[in-house]
N, C-alpha and C positions, 0 to 999 in steps of 0.2 A: 256793394256797388259793382255793377257790371263793368268789365274791361271793354275799352274801345277796340274795335278790330282794325288792323292795319296790315300793310304788306311789309315784307322784309326790306324792300327797297326804300320805303318811307322811313323805317327805323334807321337804316343806314344813313339816309340823308340827315335826319335829326342828330345822329351821333357825329357825323362829319361836321355839321355846322357848329355844334358846341365845342368839339375838339379843336376846330380851326380858331374859334374865338379864344380858347385857352392857350393853344399852341399853334402859332401861325405856320409852322413847318409841316403841319398835317396836310396830306394830299387828299386822302379819303379814309373812311372806316368801312370795312366789309364784315359781314357776318357769315360764319361758317356753321352750318347745322352739325350738331353733335348729338349723341344719344342723350335725350332729356333736355335739350335746349340749344343754345347758340354760343359761339365764342367770337370775340372781336379780333380783327386783324387790322392794325393801323399801319398805313403806308405814309411815309413822310419823305420830304426832300429838304435837306439842310441847305441853308444859304450862307454866303460869306459873312453876313451880319448876324445870323441866328443859327447857333449850333445846338439848339434844344431839341432833343428827341422826345416826342410825345410818349408818355408812359402808357403801355397797354392796360395797366391796372386802372387808370382813370377811365378809359373807354369801357372796361368791364363794369365799373361802378355805375357809370351813366346808363349802360344797358340794363343793369339790374333795376335801377330806378324806373326806366321806361317800361320794363316788363311788369311792374306793379300796376301800371295804368293801361297798358296796351297788350293785346293778344295778336301775335303774328299769324296771319293767314295768307296762304299763297293764292294768287289769282288763277 
């Protein structure tokens, strides 16, 4: 099965949406290109009611899942 082509920004948006669903303190998830792929960087802001820091490992696992279905291409 061929992978769907998408941009890095669209993948970041998908990651941010899912991470915010799981961890409301997530502000955004950014991808940094590295040799052979990408790494996730999760930005968060703790609130007085929620002190849960979103684990970067969860974002990395979500990214791995997305990359099974999508190919990142730059515009």
